[in-house]
Structure formats: C-alpha cells, structure tokens
C-alpha positions as a LaTeX table, in Angstrom:
\begin{tabular}{lrrr}
\hline
Residue & $x$ (\AA) & $y$ (\AA) & $z$ (\AA) \\
\hline
Met1 & 110.88 & 58.63 & 138.57 \\
Ser2 & 112.62 & 58.53 & 135.53 \\
Lys3 & 115.96 & 56.07 & 135.48 \\
Tyr4 & 117.18 & 59.22 & 133.87 \\
Lys5 & 118.59 & 61.07 & 136.64 \\
Pro6 & 119.77 & 65.17 & 136.18 \\
Ser7 & 123.11 & 66.50 & 135.80 \\
Ala8 & 124.69 & 69.10 & 136.62 \\
Leu9 & 124.13 & 70.42 & 132.88 \\
Gln10 & 120.80 & 69.75 & 132.53 \\
Gly11 & 119.01 & 73.17 & 132.12 \\
Thr12 & 115.66 & 73.72 & 132.40 \\
Leu13 & 112.73 & 75.55 & 130.06 \\
His14 & 110.27 & 78.00 & 131.82 \\
Phe15 & 107.51 & 79.12 & 129.96 \\
Glu16 & 105.21 & 81.82 & 130.96 \\
Val17 & 102.32 & 80.47 & 129.35 \\
Ala18 & 100.08 & 82.24 & 131.76 \\
Arg19 & 100.76 & 86.08 & 131.76 \\
Pro20 & 101.66 & 87.47 & 129.34 \\
Arg21 & 104.81 & 90.04 & 128.84 \\
Ala22 & 102.75 & 93.05 & 130.34 \\
Thr23 & 105.86 & 95.43 & 128.12 \\
Leu24 & 104.26 & 94.16 & 124.54 \\
Ala25 & 100.25 & 93.13 & 125.49 \\
Thr26 & 99.59 & 96.16 & 126.51 \\
Glu27 & 99.05 & 99.63 & 124.87 \\
His28 & 99.93 & 103.27 & 125.39 \\
Pro29 & 97.35 & 105.07 & 126.90 \\
Leu30 & 99.11 & 107.51 & 123.32 \\
Glu31 & 99.03 & 105.09 & 121.09 \\
His32 & 96.51 & 104.48 & 119.14 \\
Arg33 & 96.20 & 108.92 & 118.81 \\
Ala34 & 100.42 & 109.38 & 118.17 \\
Leu35 & 99.60 & 106.54 & 114.93 \\
Ser36 & 96.81 & 108.36 & 113.76 \\
Ile37 & 97.89 & 112.26 & 113.85 \\
Leu38 & 101.81 & 110.70 & 111.46 \\
Ser39 & 99.34 & 108.41 & 109.47 \\
Leu40 & 97.60 & 111.94 & 108.57 \\
Thr41 & 100.74 & 113.37 & 108.47 \\
Leu42 & 102.34 & 110.44 & 106.16 \\
Val43 & 98.97 & 111.15 & 103.85 \\
Val44 & 99.17 & 114.42 & 103.88 \\
Leu45 & 103.16 & 114.87 & 102.93 \\
Val46 & 102.55 & 112.62 & 100.06 \\
Ala47 & 100.06 & 114.12 & 98.55 \\
Gly48 & 101.67 & 118.01 & 98.86 \\
Tyr49 & 104.33 & 116.47 & 97.58 \\
Leu50 & 101.89 & 115.18 & 94.42 \\
Tyr51 & 100.53 & 118.15 & 94.00 \\
Phe52 & 103.68 & 120.60 & 93.31 \\
Val53 & 104.91 & 117.84 & 91.20 \\
Ala54 & 101.89 & 118.05 & 88.80 \\
Ser55 & 101.76 & 122.06 & 89.30 \\
Ser56 & 105.09 & 121.76 & 88.14 \\
Ile57 & 104.98 & 119.22 & 84.84 \\
Leu58 & 101.34 & 121.59 & 83.95 \\
Asn59 & 103.80 & 124.98 & 84.37 \\
Val60 & 106.43 & 123.91 & 82.59 \\
Met61 & 104.19 & 121.91 & 79.78 \\
Ala62 & 102.01 & 125.75 & 79.84 \\
Arg63 & 105.60 & 127.30 & 78.77 \\
Thr64 & 106.81 & 125.69 & 76.14 \\
Glu65 & 103.51 & 126.06 & 74.85 \\
Ala66 & 103.80 & 130.42 & 75.63 \\
Ile67 & 106.57 & 130.23 & 73.48 \\
Arg68 & 105.13 & 128.72 & 70.58 \\
Ala69 & 102.48 & 131.04 & 70.52 \\
Thr70 & 104.85 & 133.50 & 71.38 \\
Gln71 & 107.34 & 132.11 & 67.89 \\
Ala72 & 103.63 & 132.46 & 65.58 \\
Ile73 & 102.99 & 136.21 & 66.61 \\
Lys74 & 106.51 & 137.47 & 66.07 \\
Ser75 & 105.92 & 135.17 & 62.33 \\
Ser76 & 102.62 & 137.08 & 61.65 \\
Ile77 & 104.05 & 140.72 & 62.99 \\
Gly78 & 107.15 & 139.77 & 60.68 \\
Ser79 & 104.95 & 138.86 & 58.03 \\
Leu80 & 102.58 & 141.95 & 58.21 \\
Glu81 & 105.75 & 144.26 & 58.50 \\
Gln82 & 106.70 & 143.28 & 55.08 \\
Arg83 & 103.07 & 143.51 & 53.48 \\
Tyr84 & 103.32 & 146.49 & 55.08 \\
Phe85 & 106.81 & 148.29 & 53.46 \\
Thr86 & 105.99 & 146.66 & 50.54 \\
Leu87 & 102.80 & 148.65 & 50.05 \\
Ser88 & 104.52 & 151.44 & 51.44 \\
Gln89 & 106.70 & 151.35 & 48.97 \\
Gly90 & 104.02 & 152.66 & 46.17 \\
Val91 & 102.69 & 155.47 & 48.52 \\
Thr92 & 104.38 & 158.73 & 47.25 \\
Pro93 & 103.61 & 162.51 & 48.76 \\
Gly94 & 102.14 & 163.07 & 45.11 \\
Glu95 & 98.86 & 160.09 & 45.62 \\
Gly96 & 98.19 & 162.10 & 48.91 \\
Ala97 & 96.28 & 165.11 & 46.78 \\
Ala98 & 94.38 & 162.62 & 44.70 \\
Leu99 & 93.37 & 161.18 & 48.48 \\
Gly100 & 92.30 & 164.44 & 49.81 \\
Leu101 & 94.78 & 164.22 & 52.08 \\
Ala102 & 97.17 & 167.90 & 52.77 \\
Pro103 & 100.74 & 169.02 & 53.83 \\
Val104 & 101.00 & 169.65 & 57.84 \\
Ser105 & 103.17 & 172.22 & 58.66 \\
Lys106 & 105.77 & 173.59 & 60.94 \\
Thr107 & 105.24 & 169.54 & 62.92 \\
Ser108 & 107.82 & 168.76 & 65.22 \\
Tyr109 & 107.85 & 164.88 & 67.10 \\
Val110 & 108.76 & 164.11 & 70.24 \\
Tyr111 & 110.87 & 160.80 & 70.79 \\
Arg112 & 110.76 & 160.26 & 74.89 \\
Pro113 & 112.14 & 156.43 & 75.00 \\
Gly114 & 109.49 & 153.86 & 77.77 \\
Asn115 & 109.41 & 150.82 & 79.15 \\
Ala116 & 108.15 & 149.76 & 75.45 \\
Ala117 & 111.36 & 150.52 & 73.88 \\
Glu118 & 113.26 & 148.09 & 76.07 \\
Ala119 & 110.71 & 145.47 & 76.31 \\
Gln120 & 112.54 & 141.66 & 75.58 \\
Ile121 & 111.55 & 138.30 & 74.86 \\
Lys122 & 113.70 & 136.17 & 76.43 \\
Ser123 & 113.94 & 132.32 & 74.88 \\
Asn124 & 115.37 & 130.43 & 78.00 \\
Glu125 & 114.84 & 126.49 & 77.49 \\
Ile126 & 114.69 & 124.45 & 81.19 \\
\hline
\end{tabular}
C-alpha cells in the first residue's frame, strides 16, 4: 500500500488502450468511392477552368492580331485607291478611241443597295 491516501478531490484517468474508438477506426463503406469521385470532380473542374482561361487569352490575342491585319489591309486599299485616282486623272474619252474602245449608247445604270453597301468594321477593343 502506498502511504498517500486518495482524497475526495483526486481523480482518476481512464485510458482505453485495449480498444480504439469505433467511430474513427472503421471506414464507412462508401467513403473510398466518395473520395475518388470528389477527387476526380476536382481535377475535371481545375482542367476546365484552365482550358477556358487559356482559350479566352488566345481569343484576345487572335482578335488583336486580326484588327492589326485589318488595319494593314485598309491602308493597302487606301494607297491603291489613291494610285487609281491619280492614274485615272490622265485618262480622257479621246484616249479611249486610241485603245480601240467605242462609246456605249443608251446606257442605264441601276443602283441596288445591299448588305455589302452597309458593312462596317467596328474596332471595339476589350
């Protein structure tokens, strides 16, 4: 016997060494499958997010390049029109006979507006 007597304020500790808690030691029957499904869902969501971010960046880059190409084409067309008007100033009806052209009689011109007449390119930047 020990020489110390237990008092009323002294407590005892009960350790469960022999058997662990049943709720944390056993796996739920669907836990492994649920973890696999959630992991797969997370991977698919991250891959989808990266795909959409990358595609939007590539679309912005392609749009910017297309706008630059359109401006280059507009500049080229403008210079060709300027050259055409410069060259057309020297052409007179008298020179047409020298080229073998004959005047056209009873000519009627019809103007039909269509979609091509109203097409405009808008340059809205993001």
